[in-house]
PDB file with one MODEL, atoms N, CA, C and O in Angstrom:
MODEL        1
ATOM      1  N   MET A   1     183.774  70.744  86.465  1.00  0.00           N
ATOM      2  CA  MET A   1     182.897  69.553  86.640  1.00  0.00           C
ATOM      3  C   MET A   1     183.671  68.870  87.908  1.00  0.00           C
ATOM      4  O   MET A   1     184.796  68.387  87.774  1.00  0.00           O
ATOM      5  N   ASP A   2     183.072  68.873  88.963  1.00  0.00           N
ATOM      6  CA  ASP A   2     183.499  68.116  90.168  1.00  0.00           C
ATOM      7  C   ASP A   2     182.971  66.789  90.135  1.00  0.00           C
ATOM      8  O   ASP A   2     181.764  66.681  90.352  1.00  0.00           O
ATOM      9  N   LEU A   3     183.623  65.780  89.911  1.00  0.00           N
ATOM     10  CA  LEU A   3     183.214  64.319  89.744  1.00  0.00           C
ATOM     11  C   LEU A   3     182.726  63.797  91.181  1.00  0.00           C
ATOM     12  O   LEU A   3     181.825  62.967  91.305  1.00  0.00           O
ATOM     13  N   GLU A   4     183.374  64.337  92.179  1.00  0.00           N
ATOM     14  CA  GLU A   4     183.126  63.876  93.580  1.00  0.00           C
ATOM     15  C   GLU A   4     181.613  64.381  94.010  1.00  0.00           C
ATOM     16  O   GLU A   4     180.870  63.668  94.684  1.00  0.00           O
ATOM     17  N   HIS A   5     181.286  65.554  93.593  1.00  0.00           N
ATOM     18  CA  HIS A   5     180.050  66.156  94.012  1.00  0.00           C
ATOM     19  C   HIS A   5     178.913  66.299  92.919  1.00  0.00           C
ATOM     20  O   HIS A   5     177.791  66.719  93.202  1.00  0.00           O
ATOM     21  N   ASP A   6     179.273  65.940  91.731  1.00  0.00           N
ATOM     22  CA  ASP A   6     178.205  66.184  90.674  1.00  0.00           C
ATOM     23  C   ASP A   6     177.357  64.990  90.549  1.00  0.00           C
ATOM     24  O   ASP A   6     177.850  63.864  90.472  1.00  0.00           O
ATOM     25  N   PHE A   7     176.117  65.208  90.527  1.00  0.00           N
ATOM     26  CA  PHE A   7     175.060  64.090  90.581  1.00  0.00           C
ATOM     27  C   PHE A   7     174.498  64.017  89.210  1.00  0.00           C
ATOM     28  O   PHE A   7     174.025  62.912  88.942  1.00  0.00           O
ATOM     29  N   LYS A   8     174.430  64.888  88.299  1.00  0.00           N
ATOM     30  CA  LYS A   8     173.782  64.955  87.007  1.00  0.00           C
ATOM     31  C   LYS A   8     174.080  63.756  86.083  1.00  0.00           C
ATOM     32  O   LYS A   8     173.142  63.209  85.504  1.00  0.00           O
ATOM     33  N   PRO A   9     175.366  63.319  85.919  1.00  0.00           N
ATOM     34  CA  PRO A   9     175.679  62.177  85.061  1.00  0.00           C
ATOM     35  C   PRO A   9     174.967  60.998  85.481  1.00  0.00           C
ATOM     36  O   PRO A   9     174.349  60.311  84.668  1.00  0.00           O
ATOM     37  N   PHE A  10     175.026  60.712  86.784  1.00  0.00           N
ATOM     38  CA  PHE A  10     174.419  59.627  87.371  1.00  0.00           C
ATOM     39  C   PHE A  10     172.860  59.597  87.319  1.00  0.00           C
ATOM     40  O   PHE A  10     172.258  58.532  87.188  1.00  0.00           O
ATOM     41  N   LEU A  11     172.241  60.768  87.422  1.00  0.00           N
ATOM     42  CA  LEU A  11     170.857  60.999  87.275  1.00  0.00           C
ATOM     43  C   LEU A  11     170.437  60.675  85.914  1.00  0.00           C
ATOM     44  O   LEU A  11     169.421  60.000  85.745  1.00  0.00           O
ATOM     45  N   ILE A  12     171.174  61.125  84.868  1.00  0.00           N
ATOM     46  CA  ILE A  12     170.848  60.819  83.505  1.00  0.00           C
ATOM     47  C   ILE A  12     171.078  59.370  83.231  1.00  0.00           C
ATOM     48  O   ILE A  12     170.295  58.752  82.510  1.00  0.00           O
ATOM     49  N   PHE A  13     172.161  58.779  83.799  1.00  0.00           N
ATOM     50  CA  PHE A  13     172.354  57.380  83.614  1.00  0.00           C
ATOM     51  C   PHE A  13     171.217  56.487  84.265  1.00  0.00           C
ATOM     52  O   PHE A  13     170.821  55.452  83.729  1.00  0.00           O
ATOM     53  N   GLY A  14     170.776  56.923  85.340  1.00  0.00           N
ATOM     54  CA  GLY A  14     169.727  56.193  86.001  1.00  0.00           C
ATOM     55  C   GLY A  14     168.310  56.360  85.265  1.00  0.00           C
ATOM     56  O   GLY A  14     167.507  55.427  85.235  1.00  0.00           O
ATOM     57  N   ILE A  15     168.067  57.536  84.707  1.00  0.00           N
ATOM     58  CA  ILE A  15     166.906  57.726  83.911  1.00  0.00           C
ATOM     59  C   ILE A  15     166.831  57.011  82.581  1.00  0.00           C
ATOM     60  O   ILE A  15     165.777  56.563  82.130  1.00  0.00           O
ATOM     61  N   VAL A  16     167.966  56.929  81.995  1.00  0.00           N
ATOM     62  CA  VAL A  16     168.049  56.038  80.635  1.00  0.00           C
ATOM     63  C   VAL A  16     167.812  54.692  80.968  1.00  0.00           C
ATOM     64  O   VAL A  16     166.938  54.089  80.345  1.00  0.00           O
ATOM     65  N   PHE A  17     168.493  54.091  81.906  1.00  0.00           N
ATOM     66  CA  PHE A  17     168.154  52.767  82.189  1.00  0.00           C
ATOM     67  C   PHE A  17     166.804  52.432  82.789  1.00  0.00           C
ATOM     68  O   PHE A  17     166.286  51.324  82.649  1.00  0.00           O
ATOM     69  N   THR A  18     166.219  53.494  83.505  1.00  0.00           N
ATOM     70  CA  THR A  18     164.813  53.229  83.895  1.00  0.00           C
ATOM     71  C   THR A  18     163.970  53.310  82.711  1.00  0.00           C
ATOM     72  O   THR A  18     162.991  52.563  82.716  1.00  0.00           O
ATOM     73  N   LEU A  19     164.152  54.098  81.644  1.00  0.00           N
ATOM     74  CA  LEU A  19     163.361  54.093  80.453  1.00  0.00           C
ATOM     75  C   LEU A  19     163.505  52.739  79.766  1.00  0.00           C
ATOM     76  O   LEU A  19     162.526  52.212  79.238  1.00  0.00           O
ATOM     77  N   CYS A  20     164.750  52.148  79.764  1.00  0.00           N
ATOM     78  CA  CYS A  20     164.868  50.765  79.145  1.00  0.00           C
ATOM     79  C   CYS A  20     164.001  49.769  79.915  1.00  0.00           C
ATOM     80  O   CYS A  20     163.303  48.940  79.331  1.00  0.00           O
ATOM     81  N   LEU A  21     164.069  49.880  81.274  1.00  0.00           N
ATOM     82  CA  LEU A  21     163.183  49.002  82.020  1.00  0.00           C
ATOM     83  C   LEU A  21     161.685  49.033  81.832  1.00  0.00           C
ATOM     84  O   LEU A  21     160.957  48.042  81.902  1.00  0.00           O
ATOM     85  N   VAL A  22     161.272  50.355  81.570  1.00  0.00           N
ATOM     86  CA  VAL A  22     159.837  50.552  81.322  1.00  0.00           C
ATOM     87  C   VAL A  22     159.512  49.900  79.835  1.00  0.00           C
ATOM     88  O   VAL A  22     158.532  49.181  79.640  1.00  0.00           O
ATOM     89  N   MET A  23     160.409  50.229  78.885  1.00  0.00           N
ATOM     90  CA  MET A  23     160.134  49.734  77.660  1.00  0.00           C
ATOM     91  C   MET A  23     160.102  48.120  77.588  1.00  0.00           C
ATOM     92  O   MET A  23     159.287  47.540  76.872  1.00  0.00           O
ATOM     93  N   VAL A  24     160.994  47.478  78.337  1.00  0.00           N
ATOM     94  CA  VAL A  24     160.992  46.062  78.379  1.00  0.00           C
ATOM     95  C   VAL A  24     159.770  45.454  79.094  1.00  0.00           C
ATOM     96  O   VAL A  24     159.240  44.400  78.743  1.00  0.00           O
ATOM     97  N   THR A  25     159.372  46.218  80.132  1.00  0.00           N
ATOM     98  CA  THR A  25     158.247  45.738  80.937  1.00  0.00           C
ATOM     99  C   THR A  25     157.015  45.926  80.305  1.00  0.00           C
ATOM    100  O   THR A  25     156.185  45.024  80.417  1.00  0.00           O
ATOM    101  N   LEU A  26     156.700  47.063  79.574  1.00  0.00           N
ATOM    102  CA  LEU A  26     155.494  47.367  78.968  1.00  0.00           C
ATOM    103  C   LEU A  26     155.430  46.730  77.516  1.00  0.00           C
ATOM    104  O   LEU A  26     154.386  46.214  77.118  1.00  0.00           O
ATOM    105  N   GLY A  27     156.541  46.779  76.759  1.00  0.00           N
ATOM    106  CA  GLY A  27     156.514  46.358  75.442  1.00  0.00           C
ATOM    107  C   GLY A  27     156.838  44.896  75.309  1.00  0.00           C
ATOM    108  O   GLY A  27     156.407  44.265  74.344  1.00  0.00           O
ATOM    109  N   GLY A  28     157.530  44.368  76.174  1.00  0.00           N
ATOM    110  CA  GLY A  28     157.787  42.799  76.134  1.00  0.00           C
ATOM    111  C   GLY A  28     158.869  42.619  74.941  1.00  0.00           C
ATOM    112  O   GLY A  28     159.602  43.503  74.498  1.00  0.00           O
ATOM    113  N   ILE A  29     158.803  41.361  74.555  1.00  0.00           N
ATOM    114  CA  ILE A  29     159.783  40.862  73.488  1.00  0.00           C
ATOM    115  C   ILE A  29     159.353  41.458  72.052  1.00  0.00           C
ATOM    116  O   ILE A  29     160.187  41.611  71.161  1.00  0.00           O
ATOM    117  N   GLU A  30     158.201  41.733  71.916  1.00  0.00           N
ATOM    118  CA  GLU A  30     157.775  42.168  70.652  1.00  0.00           C
ATOM    119  C   GLU A  30     158.280  43.730  70.412  1.00  0.00           C
ATOM    120  O   GLU A  30     158.524  44.132  69.274  1.00  0.00           O
ATOM    121  N   LEU A  31     158.396  44.443  71.401  1.00  0.00           N
ATOM    122  CA  LEU A  31     158.817  45.863  71.152  1.00  0.00           C
ATOM    123  C   LEU A  31     160.369  45.924  71.429  1.00  0.00           C
ATOM    124  O   LEU A  31     161.114  46.528  70.657  1.00  0.00           O
ATOM    125  N   ALA A  32     160.804  45.317  72.488  1.00  0.00           N
ATOM    126  CA  ALA A  32     162.295  45.445  72.952  1.00  0.00           C
ATOM    127  C   ALA A  32     163.184  44.589  72.294  1.00  0.00           C
ATOM    128  O   ALA A  32     164.295  45.007  71.971  1.00  0.00           O
ATOM    129  N   GLY A  33     162.784  43.276  72.020  1.00  0.00           N
ATOM    130  CA  GLY A  33     163.688  42.337  71.526  1.00  0.00           C
ATOM    131  C   GLY A  33     164.106  41.449  72.490  1.00  0.00           C
ATOM    132  O   GLY A  33     164.003  41.744  73.680  1.00  0.00           O
ATOM    133  N   VAL A  34     164.631  40.243  72.073  1.00  0.00           N
ATOM    134  CA  VAL A  34     165.054  39.233  72.975  1.00  0.00           C
ATOM    135  C   VAL A  34     166.335  39.697  73.629  1.00  0.00           C
ATOM    136  O   VAL A  34     166.520  39.257  74.764  1.00  0.00           O
ATOM    137  N   TRP A  35     167.178  40.435  73.169  1.00  0.00           N
ATOM    138  CA  TRP A  35     168.535  40.872  73.854  1.00  0.00           C
ATOM    139  C   TRP A  35     168.174  41.790  75.001  1.00  0.00           C
ATOM    140  O   TRP A  35     168.777  41.657  76.066  1.00  0.00           O
ATOM    141  N   MET A  36     167.150  42.797  74.852  1.00  0.00           N
ATOM    142  CA  MET A  36     166.822  43.552  75.928  1.00  0.00           C
ATOM    143  C   MET A  36     166.041  42.939  76.972  1.00  0.00           C
ATOM    144  O   MET A  36     166.048  43.362  78.128  1.00  0.00           O
ATOM    145  N   ASP A  37     165.283  41.826  76.534  1.00  0.00           N
ATOM    146  CA  ASP A  37     164.623  41.170  77.642  1.00  0.00           C
ATOM    147  C   ASP A  37     165.538  40.360  78.466  1.00  0.00           C
ATOM    148  O   ASP A  37     165.303  40.121  79.650  1.00  0.00           O
ATOM    149  N   ALA A  38     166.630  39.920  77.810  1.00  0.00           N
ATOM    150  CA  ALA A  38     167.728  39.053  78.570  1.00  0.00           C
ATOM    151  C   ALA A  38     168.476  40.162  79.515  1.00  0.00           C
ATOM    152  O   ALA A  38     168.898  39.819  80.620  1.00  0.00           O
ATOM    153  N   MET A  39     168.609  41.380  79.084  1.00  0.00           N
ATOM    154  CA  MET A  39     169.399  42.310  79.784  1.00  0.00           C
ATOM    155  C   MET A  39     168.678  43.071  80.885  1.00  0.00           C
ATOM    156  O   MET A  39     169.162  44.049  81.456  1.00  0.00           O
ATOM    157  N   TYR A  40     167.423  42.520  81.152  1.00  0.00           N
ATOM    158  CA  TYR A  40     166.455  43.278  82.202  1.00  0.00           C
ATOM    159  C   TYR A  40     167.135  43.368  83.539  1.00  0.00           C
ATOM    160  O   TYR A  40     167.249  44.479  84.057  1.00  0.00           O
ATOM    161  N   PRO A  41     167.619  42.244  84.171  1.00  0.00           N
ATOM    162  CA  PRO A  41     168.297  42.386  85.357  1.00  0.00           C
ATOM    163  C   PRO A  41     169.468  43.456  85.557  1.00  0.00           C
ATOM    164  O   PRO A  41     169.636  44.152  86.558  1.00  0.00           O
ATOM    165  N   ILE A  42     170.241  43.442  84.394  1.00  0.00           N
ATOM    166  CA  ILE A  42     171.309  44.439  84.324  1.00  0.00           C
ATOM    167  C   ILE A  42     170.790  45.871  84.261  1.00  0.00           C
ATOM    168  O   ILE A  42     171.348  46.795  84.853  1.00  0.00           O
ATOM    169  N   PHE A  43     169.642  46.020  83.479  1.00  0.00           N
ATOM    170  CA  PHE A  43     169.105  47.325  83.387  1.00  0.00           C
ATOM    171  C   PHE A  43     168.578  47.721  84.769  1.00  0.00           C
ATOM    172  O   PHE A  43     168.724  48.881  85.154  1.00  0.00           O
ATOM    173  N   PHE A  44     167.963  46.789  85.541  1.00  0.00           N
ATOM    174  CA  PHE A  44     167.534  47.185  86.837  1.00  0.00           C
ATOM    175  C   PHE A  44     168.573  47.550  87.815  1.00  0.00           C
ATOM    176  O   PHE A  44     168.434  48.483  88.606  1.00  0.00           O
ATOM    177  N   LEU A  45     169.713  46.728  87.743  1.00  0.00           N
ATOM    178  CA  LEU A  45     170.849  47.004  88.702  1.00  0.00           C
ATOM    179  C   LEU A  45     171.356  48.461  88.318  1.00  0.00           C
ATOM    180  O   LEU A  45     171.508  49.314  89.192  1.00  0.00           O
ATOM    181  N   PHE A  46     171.593  48.693  87.077  1.00  0.00           N
ATOM    182  CA  PHE A  46     172.196  50.119  86.710  1.00  0.00           C
ATOM    183  C   PHE A  46     171.209  51.264  87.053  1.00  0.00           C
ATOM    184  O   PHE A  46     171.608  52.305  87.575  1.00  0.00           O
ATOM    185  N   ALA A  47     169.947  51.050  86.754  1.00  0.00           N
ATOM    186  CA  ALA A  47     169.018  51.992  87.057  1.00  0.00           C
ATOM    187  C   ALA A  47     168.852  52.466  88.610  1.00  0.00           C
ATOM    188  O   ALA A  47     168.700  53.633  88.969  1.00  0.00           O
ATOM    189  N   VAL A  48     168.909  51.391  89.404  1.00  0.00           N
ATOM    190  CA  VAL A  48     168.908  51.521  90.818  1.00  0.00           C
ATOM    191  C   VAL A  48     170.244  52.120  91.361  1.00  0.00           C
ATOM    192  O   VAL A  48     170.226  52.910  92.305  1.00  0.00           O
ATOM    193  N   ALA A  49     171.322  51.761  90.795  1.00  0.00           N
ATOM    194  CA  ALA A  49     172.572  52.246  91.163  1.00  0.00           C
ATOM    195  C   ALA A  49     172.817  53.690  90.770  1.00  0.00           C
ATOM    196  O   ALA A  49     173.334  54.489  91.551  1.00  0.00           O
ATOM    197  N   GLY A  50     172.421  54.017  89.499  1.00  0.00           N
ATOM    198  CA  GLY A  50     172.535  55.513  89.133  1.00  0.00           C
ATOM    199  C   GLY A  50     171.629  56.422  89.956  1.00  0.00           C
ATOM    200  O   GLY A  50     172.032  57.466  90.468  1.00  0.00           O
ATOM    201  N   LEU A  51     170.395  55.970  90.052  1.00  0.00           N
ATOM    202  CA  LEU A  51     169.496  56.839  90.750  1.00  0.00           C
ATOM    203  C   LEU A  51     169.925  57.038  92.313  1.00  0.00           C
ATOM    204  O   LEU A  51     169.846  58.120  92.895  1.00  0.00           O
ATOM    205  N   SER A  52     170.360  55.906  92.861  1.00  0.00           N
ATOM    206  CA  SER A  52     170.876  55.998  94.284  1.00  0.00           C
ATOM    207  C   SER A  52     172.013  56.893  94.471  1.00  0.00           C
ATOM    208  O   SER A  52     172.042  57.732  95.372  1.00  0.00           O
ATOM    209  N   ILE A  53     173.015  56.706  93.566  1.00  0.00           N
ATOM    210  CA  ILE A  53     174.297  57.454  93.657  1.00  0.00           C
ATOM    211  C   ILE A  53     173.929  59.035  93.475  1.00  0.00           C
ATOM    212  O   ILE A  53     174.462  59.916  94.149  1.00  0.00           O
ATOM    213  N   SER A  54     172.991  59.259  92.517  1.00  0.00           N
ATOM    214  CA  SER A  54     172.650  60.602  92.257  1.00  0.00           C
ATOM    215  C   SER A  54     171.871  61.208  93.459  1.00  0.00           C
ATOM    216  O   SER A  54     172.155  62.348  93.825  1.00  0.00           O
ATOM    217  N   TRP A  55     170.911  60.500  94.085  1.00  0.00           N
ATOM    218  CA  TRP A  55     170.270  60.895  95.257  1.00  0.00           C
ATOM    219  C   TRP A  55     171.238  61.252  96.483  1.00  0.00           C
ATOM    220  O   TRP A  55     171.082  62.247  97.191  1.00  0.00           O
ATOM    221  N   ILE A  56     172.307  60.261  96.645  1.00  0.00           N
ATOM    222  CA  ILE A  56     173.138  60.557  97.731  1.00  0.00           C
ATOM    223  C   ILE A  56     173.906  61.671  97.543  1.00  0.00           C
ATOM    224  O   ILE A  56     173.980  62.477  98.471  1.00  0.00           O
ATOM    225  N   ARG A  57     174.586  61.906  96.360  1.00  0.00           N
ATOM    226  CA  ARG A  57     175.294  63.189  96.058  1.00  0.00           C
ATOM    227  C   ARG A  57     174.548  64.410  96.063  1.00  0.00           C
ATOM    228  O   ARG A  57     175.074  65.440  96.488  1.00  0.00           O
ATOM    229  N   TRP A  58     173.295  64.395  95.603  1.00  0.00           N
ATOM    230  CA  TRP A  58     172.412  65.534  95.644  1.00  0.00           C
ATOM    231  C   TRP A  58     172.126  65.924  97.086  1.00  0.00           C
ATOM    232  O   TRP A  58     172.135  67.114  97.403  1.00  0.00           O
ATOM    233  N   LYS A  59     171.860  64.913  98.022  1.00  0.00           N
ATOM    234  CA  LYS A  59     171.532  65.121  99.351  1.00  0.00           C
ATOM    235  C   LYS A  59     172.738  65.748 100.088  1.00  0.00           C
ATOM    236  O   LYS A  59     172.615  66.717 100.838  1.00  0.00           O
ATOM    237  N   ASN A  60     173.872  65.153  99.835  1.00  0.00           N
ATOM    238  CA  ASN A  60     175.158  65.610 100.464  1.00  0.00           C
ATOM    239  C   ASN A  60     175.514  67.046  99.990  1.00  0.00           C
ATOM    240  O   ASN A  60     176.079  67.806 100.776  1.00  0.00           O
ATOM    241  N   LEU A  61     175.226  67.409  98.828  1.00  0.00           N
ATOM    242  CA  LEU A  61     175.476  68.765  98.196  1.00  0.00           C
ATOM    243  C   LEU A  61     174.596  69.775  98.925  1.00  0.00           C
ATOM    244  O   LEU A  61     175.036  70.886  99.221  1.00  0.00           O
ATOM    245  N   ASN A  62     173.277  69.368  99.231  1.00  0.00           N
ATOM    246  CA  ASN A  62     172.416  70.308  99.828  1.00  0.00           C
ATOM    247  C   ASN A  62     172.663  70.486 101.398  1.00  0.00           C
ATOM    248  O   ASN A  62     172.407  71.533 101.994  1.00  0.00           O
ATOM    249  N   GLU A  63     173.149  69.430 101.948  1.00  0.00           N
ATOM    250  CA  GLU A  63     173.390  69.559 103.377  1.00  0.00           C
ATOM    251  C   GLU A  63     174.628  70.503 103.580  1.00  0.00           C
ATOM    252  O   GLU A  63     174.548  71.371 104.449  1.00  0.00           O
ATOM    253  N   LYS A  64     175.748  70.384 102.838  1.00  0.00           N
ATOM    254  CA  LYS A  64     176.872  71.218 103.027  1.00  0.00           C
ATOM    255  C   LYS A  64     176.741  72.611 102.846  1.00  0.00           C
ATOM    256  O   LYS A  64     177.509  73.395 103.405  1.00  0.00           O
ATOM    257  N   SER A  65     175.694  73.029 102.001  1.00  0.00           N
ATOM    258  CA  SER A  65     175.576  74.510 101.776  1.00  0.00           C
ATOM    259  C   SER A  65     174.519  75.018 102.667  1.00  0.00           C
ATOM    260  O   SER A  65     174.233  76.215 102.666  1.00  0.00           O
TER     261      SER A  65
ENDMDL
END
């Protein structure tokens, strides 16, 4: 596993936090709970960061080969 070029952990990280975002957005406090509703900005930050890093690494991987 090459951490400098591997994009899959960041893709999984971004997908998990995107699912948390969807659950909080669609379910609200009744489904997700108060603590997940409070964590919404952090979920958004981590989802965007994980998907962005995985996209950049995947793009660089395909350009070099």
